[in-house]
ZAVO-563124 format. One line per field, with one value per residue (C-alpha): residue in one letter; x, y, z. Coordinates in Angstrom, 2 decimals, always signed. Layout:
N
r = c(a/...)
c1 = c(X/...)
c2 = c(Y/...)
c3 = c(Z/...)
This chain:
348
r = c(m/s/d/a/d/n/k/k/r/w/k/l/i/l/n/l/v/t/v/g/a/l/l/a/l/c/y/v/l/r/d/q/i/l/e/t/i/q/n/a/t/r/v/n/a/y/a/l/l/l/i/i/p/i/e/l/w/n/y/d/a/y/a/r/m/y/r/y/l/f/g/i/l/g/t/k/v/r/y/r/e/m/y/k/v/a/l/e/l/n/l/v/n/n/v/f/p/s/g/g/v/s/g/f/s/y/f/g/v/r/m/k/q/l/e/v/s/t/g/k/a/t/l/v/q/t/m/k/f/i/l/l/f/t/s/f/e/v/l/i/i/v/g/l/i/m/l/a/i/g/g/q/a/n/n/f/v/l/l/i/g/g/s/i/a/t/f/l/f/v/g/t/l/g/a/a/f/i/i/g/s/e/r/r/i/n/s/f/f/t/y/i/t/r/v/v/n/r/v/i/h/v/v/r/p/k/h/p/e/t/i/n/i/a/r/v/q/a/t/f/k/d/l/h/e/n/y/i/i/i/r/s/d/y/k/q/l/l/g/p/a/l/c/a/l/l/a/n/t/t/e/i/a/a/i/y/v/v/y/i/a/f/g/q/w/v/n/p/g/a/v/i/l/a/y/a/v/a/n/f/a/g/m/i/s/v/l/p/g/g/v/g/i/y/e/a/l/m/t/g/t/l/a/a/a/g/v/p/a/s/v/s/i/p/v/t/v/m/y/r/v/i/n/i/t/l/q/l/i/p/g/y/y/f/y/h/k/a/l/r/h/e/g/p/p/k/p/a)
c1 = c(+23.00/+24.31/+23.52/+21.61/+19.24/+18.92/+18.04/+15.45/+14.14/+13.25/+11.85/+9.50/+8.48/+7.83/+5.44/+4.05/+3.21/+2.03/-0.34/-1.69/-1.84/-4.32/-6.34/-6.76/-7.62/-10.20/-11.83/-12.10/-13.66/-15.98/-19.42/-18.48/-17.53/-21.25/-23.00/-21.08/-22.51/-26.19/-25.61/-24.62/-27.84/-28.14/-25.35/-24.97/-22.07/-20.63/-20.22/-18.66/-15.85/-14.62/-13.09/-10.61/-8.98/-8.86/-6.84/-4.50/-4.12/-3.61/-0.81/+0.55/+0.68/+2.84/+5.42/+5.60/+6.19/+9.00/+10.85/+10.72/+11.92/+14.82/+15.31/+16.51/+18.90/+20.43/+18.85/+17.29/+14.87/+12.46/+8.90/+7.68/+9.87/+8.27/+4.66/+5.22/+6.76/+3.98/+1.36/+3.35/+3.45/-0.68/-0.03/+2.38/+0.62/-2.97/-1.87/+0.28/-1.40/+1.51/+0.80/+2.57/+6.21/+5.88/+5.94/+9.14/+10.41/+9.53/+10.49/+14.19/+14.86/+12.94/+14.97/+18.22/+17.30/+17.54/+20.52/+19.28/+20.82/+18.81/+19.13/+17.59/+14.99/+13.86/+14.25/+12.17/+9.59/+9.15/+9.25/+6.10/+4.29/+4.93/+3.74/+0.45/-0.30/+0.36/-1.67/-4.48/-4.27/-5.64/-8.20/-9.70/-9.89/-11.36/-14.00/-15.04/-15.36/-18.21/-19.68/-20.20/-21.82/-24.16/-25.08/-23.62/-20.29/-21.60/-19.30/-18.51/-17.62/-15.20/-13.99/-12.94/-11.47/-10.02/-8.06/-6.98/-5.53/-3.53/-2.43/-0.98/+0.51/+2.47/+3.53/+5.09/+6.98/+8.08/+9.68/+11.00/+12.54/+14.28/+15.42/+16.59/+19.81/+22.22/+22.66/+18.86/+18.02/+20.94/+19.65/+16.26/+16.75/+19.25/+16.83/+14.13/+16.57/+17.55/+14.18/+13.28/+16.45/+15.06/+11.82/+13.04/+15.88/+12.85/+11.86/+15.70/+17.81/+20.82/+20.46/+20.82/+21.45/+19.19/+19.32/+22.72/+22.86/+25.80/+24.37/+21.18/+23.32/+25.02/+21.39/+19.87/+23.42/+22.77/+18.93/+20.20/+22.69/+20.49/+17.73/+19.82/+19.76/+16.06/+15.99/+18.62/+15.62/+12.21/+11.20/+11.98/+9.40/+6.73/+6.52/+6.00/+3.95/+1.13/+2.10/+0.76/-2.31/-3.31/-2.86/-4.99/-7.77/-7.81/-8.21/-11.35/-12.64/-12.57/-15.03/-17.40/-17.33/-18.99/-21.61/-22.53/-22.65/-25.39/-27.27/-26.25/-24.59/-23.71/-21.66/-17.77/-16.83/-18.30/-16.44/-12.94/-13.44/-14.88/-11.78/-8.94/-10.59/-10.90/-7.41/-5.42/-7.44/-7.01/-3.23/-3.20/-5.95/-4.45/-6.74/-5.24/-6.54/-7.58/-11.03/-14.00/-12.31/-12.19/-15.96/-17.23/-15.65/-16.26/-19.79/-19.84/-18.57/-20.64/-23.26/-21.83/-21.57/-25.50/-25.17/-27.55/-25.97/-28.78/-26.78/-23.42/-22.72/-23.65/-21.24/-18.11/-18.71/-18.60/-15.55/-13.52/-13.84/-13.32/-10.39/-8.98/-9.29/-7.55/-5.16/-4.01/-4.54/-1.58/+0.17/+0.74/+1.66/+4.46/+5.22/+5.98/+8.38/+10.39/+10.68/+11.97/+14.27/+17.74/+19.78/+19.07/+17.16/+19.45/+18.99/+17.63)
c2 = c(+19.44/+19.73/+17.74/+20.21/+20.78/+16.90/+16.84/+19.45/+17.99/+14.73/+16.39/+18.10/+14.65/+13.26/+16.04/+15.78/+12.25/+12.34/+14.96/+12.50/+10.03/+12.00/+13.29/+9.66/+8.78/+11.55/+10.55/+6.97/+7.85/+10.45/+8.75/+7.77/+11.54/+12.46/+9.54/+10.56/+13.91/+12.72/+10.50/+13.79/+14.47/+10.96/+10.73/+12.24/+14.72/+14.77/+10.96/+11.45/+13.75/+10.76/+9.42/+12.64/+11.94/+8.36/+8.38/+10.73/+8.55/+5.76/+7.41/+7.91/+4.13/+3.70/+6.47/+4.84/+1.35/+2.95/+4.66/+1.47/-0.40/+1.84/+2.24/-1.91/-1.34/+1.20/+4.35/+6.89/+8.75/+11.80/+11.29/+14.15/+12.57/+9.33/+10.56/+12.52/+9.32/+7.78/+9.91/+10.15/+6.33/+6.59/+8.76/+6.71/+3.39/+4.84/+6.72/+4.16/+0.47/-1.71/-4.20/-1.84/-2.09/+1.66/+2.34/+0.22/+1.93/+5.13/+4.44/+3.34/+6.77/+8.76/+7.38/+8.13/+11.88/+10.92/+8.93/+5.57/+2.51/+0.77/-2.35/-0.90/+1.09/-1.95/-4.09/-2.15/-1.86/-5.64/-6.39/-3.60/-5.75/-8.84/-7.32/-5.79/-9.54/-11.55/-8.75/-9.22/-12.60/-11.74/-9.57/-12.03/-14.63/-12.13/-11.14/-14.77/-15.15/-11.95/-13.33/-16.41/-15.15/-12.79/-16.18/-15.10/-17.59/-19.44/-21.85/-19.32/-16.77/-19.14/-20.35/-16.84/-16.21/-19.11/-18.83/-15.15/-16.06/-19.53/-17.06/-14.25/-17.28/-19.08/-15.53/-14.90/-17.29/-17.50/-14.11/-15.10/-17.91/-16.28/-13.51/-15.73/-16.75/-14.90/-17.88/-17.90/-14.16/-13.72/-16.64/-15.39/-11.74/-12.40/-14.28/-11.90/-8.79/-10.79/-11.77/-8.16/-6.89/-9.57/-7.90/-4.23/-5.38/-6.35/-2.22/-0.98/-3.26/-1.37/-1.91/-5.49/-4.98/-1.73/-2.73/-3.69/-7.01/-6.34/-3.40/-5.28/-8.27/-6.01/-4.22/-7.35/-8.71/-5.44/-6.38/-9.93/-8.81/-5.85/-9.00/-11.27/-8.40/-8.10/-12.12/-12.04/-10.72/-11.02/-9.29/-6.18/-6.56/-6.33/-2.55/-2.48/-5.45/-3.19/-0.40/-2.64/-3.99/-0.36/+0.69/-2.19/-1.58/+2.17/+1.40/-0.68/+2.15/+4.02/+2.14/+1.52/+5.00/+5.40/+2.82/+4.64/+7.80/+6.18/+4.98/+1.44/-0.85/-3.98/-6.74/-5.64/-9.19/-8.45/-5.29/-6.62/-9.50/-7.40/-5.02/-7.50/-9.27/-6.03/-4.86/-7.97/-8.07/-4.42/-4.70/-6.40/-4.26/-2.36/+0.98/+3.79/+2.97/-0.57/+1.56/-1.07/-3.78/-3.12/-1.66/-4.66/-7.34/-5.26/-5.18/-9.11/-9.94/-7.58/-9.36/-13.03/-12.00/-10.86/-6.88/-5.96/-4.19/-1.37/-0.54/-1.66/+0.46/+3.96/+3.07/+1.75/+4.44/+7.03/+5.72/+5.59/+8.66/+10.71/+7.97/+8.60/+12.43/+12.56/+10.34/+12.50/+16.23/+16.11/+13.20/+14.94/+18.19/+16.72/+14.27/+17.45/+18.72/+15.89/+16.16/+20.04/+19.34/+20.09/+18.23/+15.85/+16.78/+16.57/+13.18/+12.63)
c3 = c(-21.61/-18.32/-15.23/-13.64/-16.95/-17.34/-13.60/-14.34/-17.65/-15.75/-12.89/-15.50/-16.93/-13.67/-12.81/-16.39/-16.07/-12.36/-13.09/-16.46/-14.07/-11.58/-14.32/-15.91/-12.18/-12.03/-15.29/-14.32/-11.02/-12.31/-12.43/-8.50/-7.92/-9.32/-7.38/-4.46/-4.92/-5.03/-2.27/+0.15/+1.22/+2.68/+4.84/+8.61/+8.07/+11.32/+11.36/+8.19/+9.43/+11.53/+8.74/+8.65/+12.39/+11.29/+7.92/+10.24/+12.65/+9.41/+8.39/+11.89/+12.13/+8.93/+10.00/+13.58/+11.64/+9.35/+12.07/+14.28/+11.37/+10.35/+14.18/+14.16/+11.18/+13.66/+11.46/+12.80/+10.98/+11.65/+12.29/+10.43/+7.19/+7.44/+7.55/+4.35/+2.63/+3.73/+2.24/-1.05/-0.93/-1.10/-4.28/-5.94/-5.61/-6.61/-9.78/-11.13/-10.96/-10.34/-7.78/-5.05/-7.27/-7.87/-4.44/-3.78/-6.33/-5.14/-1.97/-2.29/-3.97/-1.62/+1.30/-0.67/+0.01/+4.12/+3.30/+3.60/+1.70/-0.98/+0.59/+3.90/+2.28/+0.03/+3.50/+5.40/+2.57/+2.22/+5.96/+6.35/+3.79/+5.76/+9.01/+7.48/+5.90/+8.75/+11.04/+8.41/+9.15/+12.96/+11.61/+9.26/+11.88/+14.04/+11.34/+10.61/+14.18/+14.12/+10.94/+12.80/+15.76/+13.60/+11.44/+8.24/+8.16/+5.45/+3.23/+0.49/+3.34/+5.08/+1.61/+1.01/+4.30/+4.42/+1.22/+2.04/+5.26/+3.28/+0.79/+3.21/+5.03/+2.26/+0.76/+4.38/+4.59/+0.82/+0.97/+4.30/+2.82/-0.11/+2.02/+4.71/+2.11/+0.34/-2.08/-2.50/-2.64/-5.19/-7.30/-7.31/-8.18/-10.44/-12.93/-12.39/-13.43/-16.22/-17.34/-17.13/-19.12/-21.77/-22.10/-22.45/-24.89/-27.08/-26.95/-26.09/-28.76/-27.91/-24.60/-23.56/-19.65/-18.84/-15.24/-14.20/-12.74/-10.89/-8.80/-8.27/-6.78/-4.36/-3.24/-2.28/-0.77/+1.85/+2.02/+3.10/+5.40/+7.23/+7.26/+9.24/+11.73/+12.33/+12.25/+15.15/+18.07/+16.62/+19.94/+18.13/+15.57/+18.47/+18.16/+14.10/+14.47/+16.32/+14.23/+10.87/+13.26/+13.52/+10.24/+9.07/+11.69/+11.33/+7.32/+8.32/+10.54/+8.01/+5.91/+8.90/+9.82/+6.18/+7.28/+10.07/+8.16/+6.15/+9.49/+8.48/+11.60/+9.48/+10.83/+11.00/+9.60/+6.67/+5.99/+7.08/+4.41/+1.80/+2.21/+2.03/-0.89/-2.98/-1.98/-3.06/-6.28/-6.58/-6.66/-10.07/-11.70/-14.94/-13.83/-11.51/-7.95/-9.02/-10.14/-10.84/-9.32/-6.03/-6.26/-7.48/-5.22/-2.06/-2.96/-3.73/-0.65/+1.30/-0.51/+0.29/+3.98/+4.18/+3.55/+0.32/-2.36/-2.10/+1.25/+0.15/-3.04/-2.02/+0.85/-0.93/-3.67/-1.15/+0.87/-2.30/-3.29/+0.01/+0.52/-2.62/-2.29/+1.45/+0.01/-3.15/-2.60/+0.63/-1.10/-4.31/-2.28/-0.73/-3.57/-5.64/-2.88/-2.52/-6.64/-6.16/-3.47/-4.63/-1.95/+0.97/+3.95/+7.18/+8.79/+12.65)
């Protein structure tokens, strides 16, 4: 079989797998979709439509953050391309639950079409998460202050907020510590690769090294060298840091718009905290999009912050259905288009 035939076969397999995952997600969401339709008459449609420009602004923040980070590394990428990639990543991370690993892998492959090295792509994606986590610490503090002003900052809420903030802080320092040294990053990822190869070897006994360790070492050496460029002048990160803050803020604003559509003006601090808890727990869910865990934890956290379940449950369900729909439709379109692309697009 020729390389062209192999390429077409793998594209077909990827499309079939993705469509299967999308159908699985729709099946899992079937009750929520029905409930959203039933609640449609209870909401202010004009207020609900505000979620569309907010989501567009959210994707804009991600696209600009990617461009800023690649620009620091001396690589120019088109805004339009990064906007499309942001939509594609939302699809991949929703239909393939893997704590963001699927998004990392896809981003590296996708950026090769734009003639960007795997090391740069991996670093940019890592820096994106670090900046998002750091900016969310700021939002959690703001949220706790809002809850305190509203008299809703009980001990349990403070424990949740403090735990998340501590986890984010330690995780950010840990990532910076590992990639800040060529020896540490080489040792850490070589060890991880060997462990993964051993696990795969159980399924594929004829392939003792499915993931090439030398190639992994070369990739993360490139990542470390690019990280040193960023570390040499932290002031360069102001632009992408503001984009990360905007990305998180617009996500929370999208949820709050649904509350407004239901005629409920709840404390924004409760929404911030619930969003943080639901997202971090949803990352480890084995179901597509973190379905089930996301809704339960968001509702539970909101209840702890003083928002009754009779209000939070329909709002959370409607937000999830609308948000996932807005992500998946354009995301799949651009994902499928990228998959069909035969050659790399012209760089900026």
